[in-house]
C-alpha positions in Angstrom: 45.4 123.3 109.8 46.0 126.1 107.2 48.7 128.7 108.0 49.6 131.9 106.1 53.3 132.8 105.9 55.0 135.9 104.5 58.4 135.7 102.9 60.9 137.8 100.9 61.9 135.7 97.9 63.6 135.5 94.6 62.0 133.2 92.0 64.6 130.7 91.0 62.5 128.8 88.4 59.0 128.4 87.2 57.1 125.6 85.5 53.6 126.0 83.9 51.3 123.2 85.0 47.7 122.4 84.2 45.6 124.8 82.3 46.4 128.0 84.2 48.7 127.2 87.2 52.4 127.9 87.7 54.7 125.9 89.9 57.4 128.2 91.4 60.7 127.4 93.1 61.4 130.2 95.5 64.5 131.1 97.4 63.4 132.9 100.5 65.4 134.9 103.1 63.5 133.4 106.0 63.1 129.7 105.1 65.5 129.0 102.2 64.3 127.1 99.1 60.5 126.5 98.9 58.3 125.0 96.2 54.9 126.6 95.9 52.0 126.5 93.4 50.2 129.6 92.1 46.7 128.7 91.0 45.1 130.4 88.1 48.1 132.8 87.6 48.2 132.3 83.8 44.6 133.4 83.3 44.1 136.8 81.7 43.7 139.4 84.4 45.5 137.5 87.1 47.0 139.9 89.7 50.0 137.7 90.3 51.1 136.9 86.8 53.7 139.7 86.4 55.3 138.9 89.8 55.8 135.2 89.5 58.4 135.1 86.7 62.0 133.8 86.9 64.5 135.8 88.9 62.0 138.4 90.1 62.5 139.7 93.7 59.2 139.7 95.5 57.4 139.6 98.8 55.0 136.6 98.8 52.2 135.4 100.9 52.0 131.6 101.1 49.2 129.4 102.4 50.6 126.2 103.9 48.4 123.1 104.3 49.7 119.7 105.1 53.2 120.7 104.1 52.2 122.0 100.7 52.5 125.7 99.8 50.2 127.8 97.6 51.0 131.4 96.6 48.0 133.6 97.4 49.7 137.0 97.2 52.7 138.8 95.9 54.2 142.2 95.3 57.4 143.4 93.8 60.5 144.4 95.8 62.3 145.7 92.8 61.0 144.7 89.4 63.7 143.2 87.2 63.9 144.0 83.5 66.4 142.3 81.2 68.5 144.4 78.8 70.3 141.5 77.1 70.1 137.7 76.8 73.6 137.3 78.2 72.7 138.8 81.6 69.5 136.6 81.7 71.5 133.5 81.0 74.1 134.3 83.7 71.4 134.9 86.3 69.9 131.6 85.4 73.3 129.9 86.0 73.5 131.6 89.4 70.0 130.3 90.2 71.1 126.8 89.1 74.0 126.9 91.6 71.5 127.7 94.4 69.3 124.8 93.3 72.2 122.4 93.1 73.9 123.3 96.3 71.2 124.1 98.9 68.7 121.8 100.4 65.0 122.6 100.6 64.0 124.8 103.6 67.6 125.5 104.5 67.6 129.2 105.7 70.8 131.0 104.7 70.3 134.8 104.8 73.9 135.5 103.7 73.4 133.4 100.5 70.1 135.3 99.9 72.0 138.6 100.1 74.6 137.3 97.7 72.0 136.3 95.2 70.0 139.5 95.6 73.1 141.6 95.0 73.9 139.5 91.9 70.3 139.8 90.5 70.1 143.6 91.0 73.6 144.8 90.2 74.8 144.9 86.6 77.0 142.0 85.6 78.3 142.2 82.1 80.5 139.1 81.9 81.0 135.5 83.0 83.6 136.8 85.4 80.8 138.1 87.7 79.2 134.6 87.6 82.4 133.0 88.6 82.8 135.4 91.5 79.2 134.6 92.6 80.0 130.8 92.3 83.2 131.0 94.4 81.6 133.1 97.1 78.6 130.8 97.3 80.9 127.8 97.8 82.7 129.8 100.5 79.5 130.7 102.4 78.5 127.0 102.3 81.9 126.1 103.8 82.9 123.8 100.9 85.6 125.9 99.3 89.1 124.4 99.9 91.5 127.3 100.2 94.0 125.8 102.7 97.4 124.6 101.8 96.6 121.0 102.8 93.7 120.8 100.3 95.1 119.0 97.2 92.9 120.7 94.7 93.8 124.2 96.0 97.5 123.4 96.3 97.6 122.3 92.6 96.6 125.8 91.5 99.2 128.4 90.6 100.2 131.1 93.2 98.3 133.7 91.2 95.1 131.6 91.1 95.4 131.0 94.9 95.8 134.7 95.4 92.6 135.4 93.4 90.6 132.9 95.3 91.6 134.3 98.6 90.9 137.8 97.5 87.4 136.8 96.2 86.5 135.3 99.6 88.0 138.1 101.6 86.1 140.9 99.8 82.4 140.1 99.7 80.3 141.9 97.1 83.4 143.2 95.2 84.0 142.7 91.5 87.6 141.6 90.9 88.7 141.6 87.3 91.0 138.7 86.3 93.9 138.4 84.0 93.4 136.6 80.7 93.1 132.9 81.1 92.6 133.1 84.9 88.8 133.0 84.8 88.7 129.7 82.9 91.1 128.0 85.3 89.2 129.1 88.3 85.9 128.1 86.7 87.2 124.6 86.2 88.2 124.6 89.9 84.8 125.8 91.1 82.9 123.4 88.9 85.0 120.5 90.2 84.4 121.5 93.8 80.7 121.8 93.1 80.7 118.3 91.4 82.3 116.8 94.5 79.9 118.4 96.9 76.6 117.5 95.1 77.8 114.4 93.2 76.8 115.8 89.8 78.5 116.9 86.6 80.2 120.3 86.3 77.6 123.1 86.7 78.6 125.0 83.6 77.9 123.0 80.4 80.1 123.5 77.4 77.1 124.9 75.4 76.4 127.5 78.1 80.0 128.3 78.5 80.3 129.0 74.8 77.2 131.1 74.8 78.5 133.2 77.7 81.9 133.6 76.1 80.3 135.0 73.0 78.5 137.7 75.0 81.6 138.4 77.0 83.5 139.2 73.8 80.8 141.7 72.8 80.8 143.3 76.2 84.6 143.7 76.3 84.7 145.4 72.9 81.8 147.7 73.7 82.6 148.6 77.3 86.2 148.5 78.4 88.3 147.7 75.3 90.0 144.4 74.6 92.4 143.1 77.2 91.7 145.8 79.8 92.0 144.5 83.4 91.3 146.2 86.7 94.2 145.5 89.0 93.5 143.0 91.8 94.7 145.6 94.4 91.9 148.0 93.4 88.6 146.0 93.3 85.4 147.8 92.4 83.1 147.3 95.4 79.4 146.8 95.1 77.3 147.9 98.1 75.8 145.0 100.0 72.3 144.9 101.4 68.7 144.3 100.7 67.0 145.8 97.8 64.3 148.3 98.6 
């Protein structure tokens, strides 16, 4: 029996297959992660081609038959345009965390809101990626921030304070002191590795690439060494894009 389903989704990853098809991994608000095939989307004149690209926020119509999904319709919620390579790479890393940590068809609307906010709000440094990573672990219930957790207890008092502040203030950007981001990134990668049994999420090559873009953004936006105090985070409004 064939069924039609309608979802709000963010395209996590795409793979071109065959002569004109595209295989899409979608993260939906209603059903979690879903793999679906868009037939003929790469042909000239296809009405779906501009919507089924990585990290686009869309409404999709899926046709389900015997457990397989085919994308038969799509429209944009808020078209995403990339201003720089660094932002695109960071969004790809956020999508990778979703792919690594969530099972297929595991609905988590709170995680969808977190990813949607990350995709649509400007994020000019790897610091924003770390905040996303930590909050994702917190929403999944895998972030050890209690005194009896050995990995958390091994962090400095300042690092523990940052972690608690990140978790307590959803959708806020909290600037970190020099050196703090790297220590917390190692912590988050280790927790991720323990949870999914894989290597750290941020490869040395990607980390170096992001750091190079961070240096450029610091010099052009805020001045070297400028830090927003932890007590005065810059809040980002939560909610669905429209």
